[in-house]
C-alpha positions in Angstrom: 34.1 112.9 -50.2 31.0 115.1 -49.4 29.6 114.7 -45.9 26.2 113.1 -45.7 23.4 114.7 -43.7 21.8 112.6 -41.1 18.0 112.7 -41.2 15.5 111.5 -38.6 13.9 108.2 -39.1 10.7 108.3 -41.3 8.7 107.0 -38.3 9.5 110.0 -36.2 6.7 112.3 -37.6 4.2 109.4 -37.3 5.3 108.8 -33.6 4.7 112.5 -32.9 1.3 112.4 -34.5 0.3 109.3 -32.6 1.5 110.9 -29.3 -0.5 114.0 -30.0 -3.6 111.9 -30.7 -3.2 110.0 -27.5 -2.9 113.2 -25.5 -6.0 114.6 -27.3 -7.8 111.4 -26.5 -6.9 111.7 -22.8 -7.9 115.3 -22.8 -11.3 114.4 -24.2 -11.7 111.7 -21.5 -10.9 114.2 -18.8 -13.4 116.8 -20.2 -16.1 114.1 -20.3 -15.3 113.1 -16.7 -15.6 116.7 -15.6 -18.9 117.1 -17.4 -20.2 113.9 -15.8 -19.2 115.1 -12.3 -21.0 118.4 -13.0 -24.2 116.6 -14.2 -24.2 114.2 -11.3 -23.1 116.7 -8.6 -26.5 116.8 -6.8 -26.3 113.1 -6.0 -22.5 112.7 -5.6 -22.2 114.5 -2.3 -22.9 111.6 0.1 -20.6 109.3 -1.9 -17.8 111.9 -1.7 -18.3 112.5 2.0 -18.4 108.7 2.6 -15.3 108.2 0.6 -13.4 110.9 2.6 -14.6 109.3 5.8 -13.5 105.9 4.6 -10.1 107.2 3.6 -9.7 108.8 7.0 -10.6 105.7 8.9 -8.7 103.2 6.7 -5.3 103.6 8.5 -6.9 102.7 11.8 -8.6 99.7 10.2 -5.3 98.6 8.8 -3.6 99.0 12.2 -6.3 96.8 13.9 -5.8 94.2 11.1 -2.1 94.1 11.8 -3.0 93.6 15.5 -4.7 90.3 14.5 -8.4 91.3 13.9 -10.3 90.4 10.8 -11.2 93.1 8.3 -14.9 93.1 9.2 -14.4 93.3 12.9 -11.8 96.1 12.5 -14.2 98.0 10.2 -17.0 97.5 12.7 -14.9 98.8 15.6 -13.8 101.9 13.6 -17.3 102.6 12.4 -18.8 102.4 15.9 -16.0 104.6 17.2 -16.7 107.3 14.6 -20.4 107.0 15.2 -20.0 107.2 19.0 -17.8 110.3 18.7 -20.4 112.0 16.5 -23.2 111.1 18.9 -21.3 112.4 21.9 -20.4 115.6 20.2 -24.0 116.2 19.2 -25.3 115.3 22.7 -22.9 117.8 24.2 -23.3 120.6 21.7 -26.9 120.6 20.7 -28.3 121.6 24.1 -25.8 124.5 24.3 -26.4 125.6 20.7 -30.2 125.4 21.3 -29.8 127.8 24.3 -27.7 130.1 22.2 -30.3 130.2 19.4 -33.0 131.0 22.0 -30.8 133.9 23.2 -30.3 135.0 19.6 -34.0 135.1 19.0 -34.6 137.1 22.2 -31.9 139.5 21.1 -33.4 140.2 17.6 -35.6 143.2 18.7 -32.5 144.7 20.3 -30.5 144.0 17.2 -33.2 145.7 15.1 -33.2 148.7 17.4 -29.4 149.0 17.3 -29.5 148.7 13.5 -32.1 151.4 13.0 -30.9 153.7 15.8 -27.1 153.4 15.4 -25.9 151.5 12.3 -28.2 153.2 9.7 -27.6 156.8 10.9 -23.9 156.1 10.8 -24.1 154.9 7.3 -26.4 157.8 6.2 -24.0 160.4 7.6 -21.1 159.0 5.7 -22.8 158.1 2.4 -25.7 160.5 2.2 -28.2 157.7 1.5 -31.7 158.0 3.0 -32.1 154.4 4.2 -34.7 155.0 7.0 -37.5 156.0 4.6 -37.0 152.8 2.6 -37.5 150.7 5.7 -40.8 152.4 6.7 -43.6 149.8 6.8 -46.2 152.2 5.3 -43.8 153.0 2.4 -43.2 149.3 1.8 -47.0 148.6 1.7 -47.6 151.5 -0.8 -44.7 150.2 -2.9 -46.2 146.7 -3.0 -49.6 148.2 -4.0 -48.1 150.2 -6.8 -46.4 147.1 -8.2 -48.9 144.4 -7.3 -48.4 142.5 -10.6 -44.7 142.2 -10.0 -45.4 141.3 -6.4 -47.7 138.5 -7.5 -45.1 137.2 -9.8 -42.6 137.3 -7.0 -45.0 135.5 -4.7 -45.5 132.8 -7.3 -41.7 132.5 -7.7 -41.3 132.3 -4.0 -43.9 129.5 -3.5 -42.3 127.7 -6.4 -39.0 127.9 -4.7 -40.5 126.7 -1.4 -42.0 123.6 -3.2 -38.6 122.9 -4.8 -36.8 123.4 -1.5 -39.1 120.8 0.0 -37.8 118.3 -2.5 -34.3 119.5 -1.8 -34.9 118.9 2.0 -36.1 115.3 1.1 -32.9 114.8 -0.9 -30.8 116.0 2.0 -32.6 113.7 4.4 -31.9 110.8 2.0 -28.3 111.7 1.8 -28.0 111.8 5.6 -29.5 108.3 5.8 -27.2 107.0 3.0 -24.0 108.5 4.5 -23.4 106.0 7.3 -24.2 103.0 5.0 -21.8 104.2 2.3 -19.1 105.0 4.9 -19.3 101.4 6.2 -18.9 100.0 2.7 -16.0 102.3 1.8 -14.2 101.4 5.1 -14.7 97.7 4.4 -13.6 97.8 0.7 -11.1 100.6 0.6 -8.0 98.4 0.1 -9.8 96.5 -2.7 -10.7 99.8 -4.4 -7.1 101.0 -4.3 -5.9 97.6 -5.7 -8.3 97.8 -8.6 -7.3 101.3 -9.5 -3.6 100.4 -9.3 -4.2 97.4 -11.6 -5.5 99.8 -14.3 -2.3 101.9 -14.4 0.0 101.3 -17.3 3.1 99.3 -16.1 5.5 101.8 -17.7 4.2 104.5 -15.4 3.6 102.5 -12.3 6.7 103.8 -10.4 6.0 107.5 -11.1 2.3 107.1 -10.4 3.0 105.3 -7.1 5.3 108.1 -6.0 2.8 110.8 -6.9 0.0 108.8 -5.1 2.1 108.5 -1.9 2.9 112.2 -2.0 -0.7 113.2 -2.6 -1.8 110.9 0.2 0.6 112.6 2.6 -0.6 116.1 1.5 -4.3 115.1 1.8 -3.6 113.5 5.2 -1.9 116.6 6.4 -4.7 118.8 5.2 -7.8 116.8 6.1 -6.7 115.5 9.5 -4.7 118.5 10.4 -7.1 121.2 9.3 -10.0 119.3 11.0 -8.1 119.4 14.3 -7.3 123.1 13.8 -11.0 123.9 13.1 -12.0 122.0 16.3 -9.3 123.8 18.3 -10.2 127.2 17.0 -13.9 126.6 17.6 -13.1 125.6 21.2 -10.8 128.6 21.7 -13.2 131.1 20.3 -16.2 129.7 22.1 -14.5 129.4 25.5 -12.8 132.8 25.2 -15.9 134.6 24.2 -18.0 132.9 26.8 -15.5 133.8 29.6 -15.4 137.3 28.3 -19.1 137.6 29.1 -20.6 137.5 25.5 -24.0 135.8 25.7 -23.8 134.5 22.1 -20.1 133.6 22.5 -20.6 129.8 22.1 -22.6 130.1 18.9 -20.3 132.7 17.4 -17.2 130.7 18.4 -18.5 127.5 16.8 -19.4 129.3 13.5 -16.0 131.0 13.4 -14.2 127.7 14.0 -16.2 125.7 11.4 -15.5 128.2 8.6 -11.8 128.7 9.5 -10.7 126.3 6.8 -10.9 129.4 4.5 -8.0 131.6 5.5 -9.0 134.6 7.6 -12.7 134.1 6.8 -13.5 132.5 10.1 -11.8 135.3 12.0 -13.4 138.0 9.9 -16.9 136.6 10.4 -16.3 135.9 14.0 -15.1 139.5 14.7 -18.1 141.0 12.9 -20.6 138.8 14.7 -18.9 139.2 18.0 -18.8 143.0 17.8 -22.4 143.3 16.8 -23.4 140.9 19.7 -21.3 143.0 22.1 -22.9 146.3 21.0 -26.5 145.0 21.4 -25.8 143.2 24.7 -27.3 145.3 27.5 -24.4 145.0 29.9 -21.9 145.3 27.0 -19.7 148.2 26.2 -16.2 149.1 25.1 -14.7 146.7 27.7 -16.6 143.8 26.1 -15.7 144.9 22.6 -12.0 145.0 23.6 -12.3 141.5 25.1 -13.9 140.1 21.9 -11.1 141.6 19.8 -8.5 140.2 22.2 -10.0 136.7 21.9 -9.8 136.7 18.1 -6.3 138.2 18.1 -5.2 135.5 20.5 -6.8 132.8 18.4 -5.1 134.0 15.3 -1.7 134.1 17.0 -2.2 130.6 18.3 -3.3 129.4 14.9 -0.4 131.0 13.1 2.4 130.1 15.5 1.3 127.0 17.3 -1.7 125.1 15.8 -1.0 125.2 12.0 2.8 124.7 12.2 2.5 121.8 14.7 -0.6 120.0 13.4 -0.8 120.8 9.7 2.8 121.8 8.9 4.1 123.1 5.6 3.4 119.9 3.5 0.4 121.3 1.8 2.1 124.3 0.2 -1.2 126.1 -0.8 -1.1 129.8 -0.7 -4.1 131.4 1.1 -5.1 133.1 -2.2 -5.1 129.7 -3.9 -7.2 128.3 -1.2 -9.8 131.0 -1.5 -9.8 130.7 -5.3 -10.2 126.9 -5.2 -13.2 127.1 -2.9 -14.9 129.8 -4.9 -14.2 128.1 -8.3 -15.4 124.8 -6.9 -18.6 126.3 -5.6 -19.2 128.1 -8.9 -18.6 125.1 -11.1 -20.1 122.2 -9.0 -22.0 123.8 -6.1 -21.6 122.3 -2.6 -19.9 119.3 -4.1 -17.3 121.5 -5.7 -16.7 123.4 -2.4 -16.3 120.0 -0.7 -13.7 118.8 -3.2 -12.0 122.1 -3.8 -9.2 121.9 -1.3 -8.4 118.1 -1.7 -8.3 118.6 -5.5 -6.1 121.7 -5.1 -3.7 119.9 -2.8 -3.3 117.0 -5.3 -3.0 119.5 -8.2 -0.2 121.2 -6.3 1.6 117.9 -6.1 1.2 117.3 -9.9 2.3 120.9 -10.6 5.5 120.4 -8.6 6.1 117.2 -10.6 5.5 119.0 -13.9 7.8 121.8 -12.8 10.6 119.3 -12.0 10.1 117.6 -15.4 10.1 121.0 -17.1 13.4 122.2 -15.5 15.0 118.9 -16.5 13.8 119.2 -20.1 15.7 120.5 -23.1 13.0 123.2 -23.6 14.1 124.8 -20.3 17.9 124.0 -20.4 18.5 124.6 -24.1 21.5 123.3 -25.9 24.0 124.5 -23.3 22.6 123.6 -19.9 26.0 123.7 -18.2 26.2 127.5 -18.8 22.6 128.4 -18.1 21.9 126.2 -15.1 25.2 126.0 -13.2 24.1 128.4 -10.4 20.6 127.0 -10.0 21.9 123.4 -9.9 24.6 124.3 -7.4 22.0 125.9 -5.2 19.9 122.7 -5.4 22.9 120.6 -4.4 23.5 119.0 -7.8 27.1 118.8 -9.0 27.8 118.7 -12.7 30.5 116.4 -14.2 33.9 118.1 -14.8 33.5 117.7 -18.5 30.2 119.7 -18.5 31.3 122.6 -16.3 31.9 125.9 -18.0 35.5 127.2 -18.2 36.6 129.3 -15.2 
C-alpha cells in the first residue's frame, strides 16, 4: 500500500493571511499614533510632565490610602508635599543663582578679554586662521554696509522670530500654570486610568502584558527616581566642591553640570569646560584653581560610577550610554523637547520589550532549527536549563 502524504489543513494559509493582516493593521495604528504625537507635541509637554509626576507620587498616595486615609486626602497631602519641596528648593536656590548670574555678568568683560587675548591667538597659531580681523567692529560695520539688503532680510527674520518667540513664551507660561492642575488630577485618578487601560487588553495576552508592565514599571522607577537623586547628588557635589575650591561661579556651574548629568558624561564635560574657563578668567585664579576644578569633577565621576549609580539606580535599566545618547538625540530630532523628555522612559520600556522578544526568538523554531538539542545544549546548560534525557545528544 502506498504511503499517503499528510497535507496541512486548507485553513492554514487563510490563518496566515489573517494574522498578517492583523499585524499590518496594528502597524498602521502605531504609525498613526506616532504621527499624532508628532503633530500634537507642542501642547503635550505639560500633560506628559504631569503624568510623570502623577506616576511618581502614586505609590505614596497608595501607601497613605492603606494607612486609612481617603484617596482625596492622600492626594492632597502628596500634592502639598511636592509643592512645598519645590517652593523650598526655589527659595533656597534662586537667591544664590541670582548672585551667581550677577557675578557672571560682571565677569563678561574679563571673559571677552581672555577670549581675544588668549584663546583666539592659541587657535590662530595652531590652525592658521585669521580670526582677530573678523571680530574687528569696523570690519563688521563695513561688511553690513556692503550687504545691507541681506542684513535687512536678516533683521526682518529676526523680528519675526522675536514675535513668534513672544507667543512661545505665552505658551510656556500657560503650560506652567496647567502643570500643577494636571498633576493633581493625574494623582487622583491614576489607579482608575490604569484599570481602564488594563480592561482594554485582550484576555489571551493579559498574563504576558501584566508581566511586561510590572517589569517596565520597575525599570522606569529605577531610572526616574534613581537618576533624579543622582542628578541632585551630583549637582550638590559639584556646586559644593567648586565653591570650596574658590571658584566664584562654582555654584552655577555645579548646578548646570548636575542637571544635564542624565546624559552620560555630558554633565561632566560641560562642567569641566565651564569650570576651566571660569578658573582662567578669575583674577585670583591660576593653575592651582584649575587643578582643584579638575579634582572636583574627577571625584564626582568616581562617586557617581562607584557609589551613586550602583546604589541608587542599580543595573535594572540595562541601557548602554551610547543608547542613552542616541535616544535623547533621536527624540529631540523627531518630537522636539517632548521627544527629549520621553526619550529615556521610552527607551527603557523598549529595552524590556526587546529582552522579551529576544527570549521568544531564542525559544522559537526559527532560532533552534529542527535539532535544538544539538545546537543549543551548551547555551541551555549555561542558562541552567536541563534537557530531558531523550533529547540529549549522544556522548
